[in-house]
VODOBA-613845 format. One record per residue (C-alpha): x, y, z; residue in one letter; residue number from 1. Coordinates in Angstrom, 3 decimals, always signed. Example, Ala and Ser with C-alpha at 12.3 -4.5 7.8 and 13.67 -1.06 7.14 Angstrom:
# VODOBA-613845
{{+12.300 -4.500 +7.800} A 1}
{{+13.670 -1.060 +7.140} S 2}
***
This chain:
# VODOBA-613845
{{+6.265 +35.976 -10.172} Q 1}
{{+6.713 +36.993 -13.804} Q 2}
{{+5.476 +34.314 -16.223} P 3}
{{+8.204 +32.495 -18.135} G 4}
{{+11.382 +30.585 -17.326} V 5}
{{+14.483 +32.487 -16.179} F 6}
{{+17.972 +31.406 -15.115} A 7}
{{+18.453 +32.636 -11.546} R 8}
{{+20.335 +31.566 -8.401} D 9}
{{+21.844 +28.385 -9.837} G 10}
{{+18.624 +27.114 -11.374} G 11}
{{+15.441 +28.028 -13.222} L 12}
{{+12.568 +30.135 -11.918} D 13}
{{+9.466 +28.755 -13.641} V 14}
{{+6.011 +30.339 -13.852} S 15}
{{+3.092 +29.552 -16.153} V 16}
{{-0.548 +30.689 -16.092} V 17}
{{-3.046 +27.807 -16.447} A 18}
{{-6.231 +28.803 -14.610} T 19}
{{-8.237 +25.628 -15.371} Q 20}
{{-5.480 +23.031 -14.836} A 21}
{{-5.263 +20.363 -12.118} D 22}
{{-1.471 +20.030 -12.441} A 23}
{{+1.371 +21.261 -14.669} V 24}
{{+4.662 +19.498 -15.448} D 25}
{{+7.837 +21.300 -16.502} M 26}
{{+9.517 +18.963 -19.011} C 27}
{{+13.253 +19.429 -19.506} I 28}
{{+15.009 +17.766 -22.451} F 29}
{{+18.623 +16.614 -22.195} T 30}
{{+20.737 +14.141 -24.163} D 31}
{{+19.428 +11.462 -21.792} E 32}
{{+15.784 +12.203 -22.568} G 33}
{{+12.898 +14.003 -20.874} E 34}
{{+12.769 +14.854 -17.162} E 35}
{{+9.498 +16.033 -15.612} R 36}
{{+9.060 +18.299 -12.602} Y 37}
{{+5.621 +18.861 -11.060} R 38}
{{+5.058 +22.601 -10.511} L 39}
{{+3.650 +24.095 -7.288} L 40}
{{+0.338 +25.922 -7.142} G 41}
{{-1.888 +27.181 -8.324} P 42}
{{-1.669 +30.681 -6.852} V 43}
{{-4.312 +32.802 -8.621} A 44}
{{-4.070 +30.456 -11.605} G 45}
{{-0.257 +30.499 -11.729} T 46}
{{+1.938 +27.410 -11.369} W 47}
{{+5.550 +27.894 -10.326} H 48}
{{+8.810 +26.314 -9.131} A 49}
{{+12.541 +26.827 -8.717} H 50}
{{+14.383 +23.938 -10.369} I 51}
{{+18.086 +23.861 -9.400} P 52}
{{+20.928 +22.748 -11.634} G 53}
{{+19.757 +24.153 -14.979} Y 54}
{{+20.533 +27.412 -16.755} G 55}
{{+20.682 +29.234 -20.084} V 56}
{{+20.326 +26.813 -22.990} G 57}
{{+17.864 +24.497 -21.226} T 58}
{{+15.313 +23.061 -23.676} R 59}
{{+11.840 +22.569 -22.229} Y 60}
{{+8.064 +22.520 -22.610} G 61}
{{+4.963 +22.015 -20.463} F 62}
{{+2.451 +19.206 -20.036} R 63}
{{-0.865 +20.262 -18.554} V 64}
{{-3.266 +17.985 -16.645} H 65}
{{-6.944 +18.795 -16.180} G 66}
{{-10.476 +18.248 -17.391} A 67}
{{-11.080 +16.974 -20.933} W 68}
{{-14.260 +18.766 -21.998} D 69}
{{-13.929 +20.120 -25.556} P 70}
{{-17.492 +21.471 -25.524} D 71}
{{-16.333 +23.801 -22.718} A 72}
{{-13.039 +24.549 -24.567} A 73}
{{-11.108 +22.470 -22.007} L 74}
{{-8.498 +20.507 -23.960} L 75}
{{-6.047 +19.505 -21.232} H 76}
{{-3.986 +16.569 -22.458} N 77}
{{-0.671 +15.695 -20.762} P 78}
{{+0.316 +13.606 -23.807} H 79}
{{+0.923 +16.896 -25.649} K 80}
{{+4.122 +18.896 -25.109} L 81}
{{+3.357 +22.630 -25.162} L 82}
{{+5.544 +25.600 -26.036} V 83}
{{+5.905 +28.169 -23.224} D 84}
{{+3.788 +31.253 -24.137} P 85}
{{+6.622 +33.308 -22.613} Y 86}
{{+9.513 +31.247 -24.041} G 87}
{{+12.329 +33.571 -25.162} R 88}
{{+13.922 +31.098 -27.555} G 89}
{{+12.708 +28.241 -29.706} I 90}
{{+14.418 +25.245 -31.323} E 91}
{{+13.049 +22.697 -33.742} G 92}
{{+9.902 +23.027 -35.794} T 93}
{{+6.320 +21.852 -35.501} V 94}
{{+5.423 +18.898 -37.707} D 95}
{{+1.712 +19.390 -38.417} I 96}
{{+0.689 +15.738 -38.123} C 97}
{{-1.948 +13.788 -36.140} P 98}
{{+0.384 +13.558 -33.130} E 99}
{{+0.240 +17.306 -32.354} V 100}
{{-3.553 +17.372 -32.048} Y 101}
{{-5.040 +17.024 -28.545} A 102}
{{-8.006 +15.155 -30.054} H 103}
{{-8.046 +12.136 -32.324} Q 104}
{{-7.789 +12.997 -36.040} V 105}
{{-7.447 +11.045 -39.266} D 106}
{{-4.511 +11.240 -41.684} E 107}
{{-6.040 +14.360 -43.232} E 108}
{{-6.148 +15.944 -39.743} L 109}
{{-9.952 +15.985 -39.453} Y 110}
{{-11.595 +14.820 -36.180} P 111}
{{-12.514 +11.136 -36.152} T 112}
{{-15.493 +11.643 -33.829} S 113}
{{-17.780 +14.103 -32.121} Y 114}
{{-17.608 +14.853 -29.286} P 115}
{{-13.828 +15.046 -29.726} L 116}
{{-11.925 +12.143 -28.184} E 117}
{{-8.594 +12.609 -26.441} M 118}
{{-5.474 +11.568 -28.346} S 119}
{{-3.128 +9.395 -26.259} L 120}
{{-0.078 +9.806 -28.537} V 121}
{{+2.951 +11.755 -27.273} D 122}
{{+3.532 +14.901 -29.360} S 123}
{{+7.053 +15.615 -28.053} A 124}
{{+8.929 +14.051 -31.021} P 125}
{{+6.888 +16.171 -33.444} F 126}
{{+6.963 +19.667 -31.956} T 127}
{{+9.291 +22.521 -31.034} A 128}
{{+11.022 +23.187 -27.697} R 129}
{{+11.182 +26.414 -25.740} S 130}
{{+14.726 +27.407 -24.727} V 131}
{{+16.026 +29.471 -21.797} V 132}
{{+18.061 +32.411 -23.140} T 133}
{{+19.484 +35.741 -22.007} D 134}
{{+20.540 +39.087 -23.496} T 135}
{{+24.171 +39.724 -22.651} H 136}
{{+25.510 +42.623 -24.744} F 137}
{{+24.404 +46.221 -25.202} D 138}
{{+22.604 +47.403 -28.340} I 139}
{{+23.470 +50.764 -29.950} A 140}
{{+21.051 +53.522 -28.823} P 141}
{{+17.751 +53.998 -30.634} K 142}
{{+17.894 +56.734 -33.322} P 143}
{{+14.519 +58.188 -32.203} R 144}
{{+13.819 +59.719 -35.627} T 145}
{{+10.980 +62.298 -35.378} P 146}
{{+7.745 +61.208 -37.066} W 147}
{{+7.776 +64.160 -39.465} E 148}
{{+11.095 +63.044 -40.986} T 149}
{{+10.398 +59.282 -40.854} T 150}
{{+10.390 +57.284 -44.103} V 151}
{{+9.530 +53.595 -43.633} I 152}
{{+10.663 +50.783 -45.938} Y 153}
{{+8.597 +47.624 -45.461} E 154}
{{+10.498 +44.420 -46.154} L 155}
{{+10.676 +40.671 -45.607} H 156}
{{+13.980 +39.670 -43.987} V 157}
{{+14.407 +36.610 -46.179} K 158}
{{+13.106 +38.002 -49.448} G 159}
{{+14.922 +41.343 -49.250} F 160}
{{+18.335 +39.863 -48.511} T 161}
{{+18.010 +36.822 -50.794} K 162}
{{+18.806 +38.590 -54.078} N 163}
{{+20.401 +41.911 -53.110} L 164}
{{+23.757 +42.292 -54.929} P 165}
{{+26.797 +42.227 -52.676} G 166}
{{+25.373 +40.088 -49.868} V 167}
{{+27.572 +37.012 -49.245} P 168}
{{+25.858 +33.695 -49.960} D 169}
{{+25.922 +32.518 -46.330} E 170}
{{+24.131 +35.723 -45.217} L 171}
{{+21.354 +35.687 -47.807} R 172}
{{+17.893 +35.351 -46.279} G 173}
{{+19.074 +36.250 -42.766} T 174}
{{+19.069 +38.877 -40.037} Y 175}
{{+22.855 +39.179 -40.457} A 176}
{{+22.311 +39.724 -44.173} G 177}
{{+20.111 +42.724 -43.427} L 178}
{{+22.951 +44.196 -41.340} A 179}
{{+25.583 +43.582 -44.063} H 180}
{{+27.178 +46.769 -45.470} P 181}
{{+25.680 +46.067 -48.913} A 182}
{{+22.154 +46.188 -47.419} C 183}
{{+22.856 +49.119 -45.116} V 184}
{{+24.379 +51.226 -47.900} E 185}
{{+21.484 +50.433 -50.225} Y 186}
{{+18.908 +51.407 -47.581} L 187}
{{+20.776 +54.631 -46.823} Q 188}
{{+20.948 +55.465 -50.547} S 189}
{{+17.140 +55.287 -50.708} L 190}
{{+16.856 +57.925 -47.995} G 191}
{{+14.737 +55.788 -45.688} I 192}
{{+14.955 +56.166 -41.884} T 193}
{{+13.307 +52.925 -40.738} A 194}
{{+12.805 +49.351 -41.869} V 195}
{{+9.542 +47.655 -40.994} E 196}
{{+10.107 +43.901 -40.875} L 197}
{{+7.279 +41.591 -41.850} L 198}
{{+6.659 +39.227 -38.918} P 199}
{{+9.810 +37.854 -37.287} V 200}
{{+8.082 +36.207 -34.304} H 201}
{{+8.619 +32.436 -34.478} A 202}
{{+5.945 +30.941 -36.745} K 203}
{{+4.289 +27.663 -37.688} S 204}
{{+2.510 +26.795 -40.937} D 205}
{{-1.279 +26.497 -40.843} E 206}
{{-2.807 +23.066 -41.568} P 207}
{{-5.017 +24.406 -44.392} F 208}
{{-1.882 +25.596 -46.219} L 209}
{{-0.032 +22.326 -45.713} L 210}
{{-2.905 +20.243 -47.058} E 211}
{{-2.605 +22.309 -50.255} R 212}
{{+1.148 +21.732 -50.438} G 213}
{{+1.899 +25.325 -49.407} L 214}
{{+3.866 +27.013 -46.600} T 215}
{{+3.485 +30.333 -44.771} N 216}
{{+6.185 +32.556 -46.254} Y 217}
{{+4.871 +35.819 -44.810} W 218}
{{+4.875 +34.741 -41.171} G 219}
{{+1.453 +35.913 -39.980} Y 220}
{{+1.038 +32.691 -37.980} S 221}
{{+2.703 +33.116 -34.591} T 222}
{{+4.020 +30.222 -32.501} L 223}
{{+5.830 +32.436 -29.960} S 224}
{{+5.368 +36.114 -29.142} F 225}
{{+8.812 +36.282 -27.488} F 226}
{{+11.077 +34.248 -29.816} S 227}
{{+12.624 +35.418 -33.092} P 228}
{{+11.988 +33.130 -36.080} E 229}
{{+15.024 +30.786 -36.232} P 230}
{{+14.905 +30.152 -39.999} S 231}
{{+15.953 +33.772 -40.667} Y 232}
{{+19.230 +33.275 -38.764} A 233}
{{+22.455 +32.140 -40.402} T 234}
{{+23.470 +28.508 -40.297} E 235}
{{+26.312 +29.466 -37.943} A 236}
{{+23.945 +31.158 -35.469} S 237}
{{+21.410 +28.322 -35.627} R 238}
{{+24.257 +25.938 -34.862} G 239}
{{+24.651 +27.768 -31.536} R 240}
{{+20.972 +27.171 -30.768} G 241}
{{+18.300 +29.650 -29.739} A 242}
{{+20.846 +31.919 -28.051} Q 243}
{{+22.726 +32.264 -31.334} G 244}
{{+19.520 +33.326 -33.111} V 245}
{{+18.806 +35.988 -30.463} I 246}
{{+22.378 +37.292 -30.589} D 247}
{{+22.209 +37.602 -34.395} E 248}
{{+18.893 +39.471 -34.254} F 249}
{{+20.143 +41.896 -31.584} R 250}
{{+23.385 +42.397 -33.484} G 251}
{{+21.369 +43.307 -36.591} M 252}
{{+19.339 +45.874 -34.645} V 253}
{{+22.508 +47.375 -33.202} S 254}
{{+24.229 +47.740 -36.596} I 255}
{{+21.128 +49.306 -38.171} L 256}
{{+20.920 +51.756 -35.239} H 257}
{{+24.562 +52.728 -35.830} Q 258}
{{+23.563 +53.523 -39.426} A 259}
{{+20.704 +55.724 -38.162} G 260}
{{+18.034 +53.218 -39.230} I 261}
{{+15.151 +52.318 -36.899} E 262}
{{+13.747 +48.777 -36.738} V 263}
{{+9.944 +48.444 -36.590} I 264}
{{+8.315 +45.023 -36.242} L 265}
{{+5.061 +43.947 -37.865} D 266}
{{+3.476 +42.077 -34.931} V 267}
{{+0.514 +39.694 -34.922} V 268}
{{-1.095 +39.594 -31.466} Y 269}
{{-4.644 +39.204 -32.806} N 270}
{{-4.431 +35.426 -33.449} H 271}
{{-2.031 +32.475 -33.231} T 272}
{{-0.997 +29.520 -35.405} C 273}
{{-3.335 +27.109 -33.553} E 274}
{{-6.239 +27.641 -36.029} S 275}
{{-9.913 +27.079 -35.097} G 276}
{{-11.789 +24.785 -32.701} D 277}
{{-10.227 +21.630 -34.133} T 278}
{{-6.711 +22.960 -34.719} G 279}
{{-3.444 +21.577 -33.298} P 280}
{{-2.563 +21.895 -29.600} S 281}
{{+0.864 +23.544 -29.601} L 282}
{{+0.834 +26.052 -26.721} S 283}
{{-2.011 +28.309 -25.548} W 284}
{{-4.842 +25.917 -26.511} R 285}
{{-3.507 +23.096 -24.362} G 286}
{{-2.538 +25.368 -21.461} I 287}
{{-5.751 +27.386 -21.060} D 288}
{{-7.907 +27.785 -24.164} S 289}
{{-10.795 +29.653 -22.432} P 290}
{{-8.318 +32.247 -21.158} L 291}
{{-6.260 +32.821 -24.309} Y 292}
{{-8.987 +32.636 -26.994} Y 293}
{{-12.294 +34.435 -27.408} R 294}
{{-15.210 +31.973 -27.171} H 295}
{{-18.999 +32.031 -27.342} T 296}
{{-20.806 +31.739 -24.005} D 297}
{{-23.162 +28.852 -24.721} E 298}
{{-22.352 +25.151 -24.679} R 299}
{{-20.968 +23.708 -26.884} P 300}
{{-18.685 +26.737 -26.958} T 301}
{{-16.955 +27.825 -30.154} Q 302}
{{-13.997 +30.076 -30.855} I 303}
{{-15.026 +33.527 -32.107} I 304}
{{-13.097 +34.478 -35.243} D 305}
{{-12.774 +38.231 -35.949} T 306}
{{-9.425 +37.740 -37.693} T 307}
{{-10.247 +35.336 -40.532} G 308}
{{-7.719 +32.788 -39.245} T 309}
{{-9.870 +30.491 -37.094} G 310}
{{-9.128 +32.072 -33.706} N 311}
{{-8.985 +35.415 -31.907} T 312}
{{-6.733 +36.160 -28.935} V 313}
{{-8.920 +37.100 -25.954} N 314}
{{-8.215 +40.740 -25.092} M 315}
{{-10.932 +40.646 -22.402} D 316}
{{-8.615 +38.890 -19.940} H 317}
{{-6.016 +40.765 -17.815} P 318}
{{-3.471 +37.913 -18.116} Q 319}
{{-3.673 +38.019 -21.914} V 320}
{{-3.321 +41.809 -21.942} I 321}
{{-0.288 +41.344 -19.700} R 322}
{{+1.212 +38.771 -22.082} M 323}
{{+1.010 +41.206 -25.012} V 324}
{{+2.480 +44.061 -22.957} L 325}
{{+5.275 +41.847 -21.588} D 326}
{{+6.106 +40.755 -25.145} S 327}
{{+6.177 +44.351 -26.445} L 328}
{{+8.338 +45.543 -23.546} R 329}
{{+10.755 +42.646 -24.100} Y 330}
{{+11.201 +43.464 -27.802} W 331}
{{+11.526 +47.179 -27.034} S 332}
{{+13.842 +47.029 -24.015} R 333}
{{+15.891 +43.872 -24.480} E 334}
{{+15.781 +43.255 -28.237} M 335}
{{+16.172 +46.960 -29.013} G 336}
{{+13.400 +47.490 -31.560} V 337}
{{+12.097 +51.003 -32.178} D 338}
{{+8.414 +50.421 -32.789} G 339}
{{+5.587 +48.133 -33.816} F 340}
{{+3.014 +47.876 -36.588} R 341}
{{-0.012 +46.071 -35.131} F 342}
{{-1.687 +43.621 -37.500} D 343}
{{-5.516 +43.843 -37.316} L 344}
{{-5.204 +46.292 -34.424} A 345}
{{-8.977 +46.654 -33.993} A 346}
{{-8.876 +43.174 -32.415} T 347}
{{-6.478 +44.496 -29.748} L 348}
{{-9.010 +47.149 -28.720} G 349}
{{-12.026 +44.856 -28.842} R 350}
{{-14.050 +43.651 -25.876} F 351}
{{-16.745 +41.025 -26.378} S 352}
{{-19.037 +44.077 -26.691} T 353}
{{-16.960 +45.665 -29.467} G 354}
{{-14.042 +48.008 -30.133} Y 355}
{{-13.179 +50.963 -27.886} T 356}
{{-10.212 +53.368 -28.064} P 357}
{{-10.264 +53.213 -24.251} M 358}
{{-9.425 +49.497 -24.151} H 359}
{{-6.951 +48.780 -21.309} P 360}
{{-4.363 +47.332 -23.715} L 361}
{{-4.336 +50.425 -25.930} L 362}
{{-4.228 +52.758 -22.906} I 363}
{{-1.427 +50.706 -21.334} A 364}
{{+0.662 +50.943 -24.521} M 365}
{{+0.022 +54.647 -24.978} S 366}
{{+1.023 +55.459 -21.375} T 367}
{{+3.915 +52.992 -20.930} D 368}
{{+7.184 +54.918 -20.348} P 369}
{{+9.019 +52.889 -23.034} D 370}
{{+6.340 +51.859 -25.527} L 371}
{{+4.732 +55.299 -25.731} S 372}
{{+7.969 +56.831 -27.082} V 373}
{{+8.464 +54.007 -29.580} D 374}
{{+6.593 +54.191 -32.879} K 375}
{{+3.134 +52.590 -32.535} L 376}
{{+1.340 +51.994 -35.836} I 377}
{{-2.153 +50.490 -35.981} A 378}
{{-3.577 +48.581 -38.906} E 379}
{{-6.954 +49.952 -37.794} P 380}
{{-9.384 +47.221 -38.816} W 381}
{{-10.334 +43.550 -38.474} D 382}
{{-13.197 +41.419 -39.839} V 383}
{{-15.396 +41.690 -36.729} G 384}
{{-18.558 +43.770 -36.313} L 385}
{{-17.602 +47.470 -36.387} G 386}
{{-14.151 +46.427 -37.509} G 387}
{{-13.188 +49.558 -39.495} W 388}
{{-11.613 +51.998 -37.010} Q 389}
{{-9.377 +54.283 -39.071} T 390}
{{-8.876 +57.537 -37.138} G 391}
{{-10.118 +56.002 -33.901} N 392}
{{-6.934 +54.973 -32.078} F 393}
{{-5.660 +56.934 -29.068} P 394}
{{-2.558 +59.126 -29.148} D 395}
{{+0.339 +58.471 -29.662} P 396}
{{-0.758 +55.754 -32.143} F 397}
{{-0.196 +56.362 -35.835} S 398}
{{-2.307 +54.436 -38.330} E 399}
{{-2.147 +52.946 -41.776} W 400}
{{-4.662 +55.087 -43.702} N 401}
{{-6.439 +52.782 -46.128} D 402}
{{-8.264 +55.578 -47.985} R 403}
{{-5.004 +57.405 -48.680} F 404}
{{-3.311 +54.133 -49.632} R 405}
{{-6.065 +53.084 -52.032} D 406}
{{-6.291 +56.547 -53.610} A 407}
{{-2.529 +56.810 -54.136} S 408}
{{-2.397 +53.271 -55.481} R 409}
***
């Protein structure tokens, strides 16, 4: 069964991968409160159920039961509500506060003891919800501009549309604003053929920024690899919930396609917003940290950081490779995007033994019938050993060329 939660046959088909768990609860939120359903399994590490009576618009999360052994990277804590790694929509925001940590922390969010002690406070009031959504209208066909005539304009959805003359006030800073005639005509006047959007995957601010009174404007801090960032949608769309955000994003893609403009996403699969070993427990960490993150072998284990962010997504594991591929295919097929720029792409081709152009994830992308004809652009480095890989990605990948960039700059 495909991971995620889907509306089918008068209910929800639920599937989540948690290979170390003893039990998993699906937690559905209604006006009356929270209802919990114990999932069946595990079957090869996957927990599943069909829950009748719910459909599109259902707000939910997971609670995962299992061993508490932080020195083995096992941080199961059913007091913490976790975002679905495959959740297609997201509502609410994460409040980075002591309640969202699986272990006990002080007011400054530092651990109160070692070894880490389990926090018994419910995180549900302080974190986001996953939402069941669908895609229910067609998007205009992809322009498929040849590489040799492609001109890419890199932009931030909010920043670009915030001050552009002619954009109505209610559309400034939004996906709909980017699709407004004033934006489209300006982009066409420049002669560009594609926009590359700085990250639009749903994001959450990192604790080290918040303690300095800062926020993450750029978005390189992913909370969901399947959900568009809600804050870039109009107030009207957000009022319709996660489905409204998705509809606005897909409408933007469709209008840009009609204008002959491709949409490329800057995507961050190399790390997540959960920070290092003592970061918050928002999704992957609480579900199956040893699976989703790269760790050292010895005990006490530590997260390996080749990204400079505190964690590295574990591209050694088939289920993690599948998650990235499923996310890419979803954005390509159902959200209509034309290509991807991979942040710190060396991490995506890295085994524990180092980078290889023959990594299964890179080969899967380059041979996938849909992804291989989209535009695939590698940022060909990370901060790990042997991290500079310009010129070393398999066809049909293109690459940012740092030597050309620095020379022209």
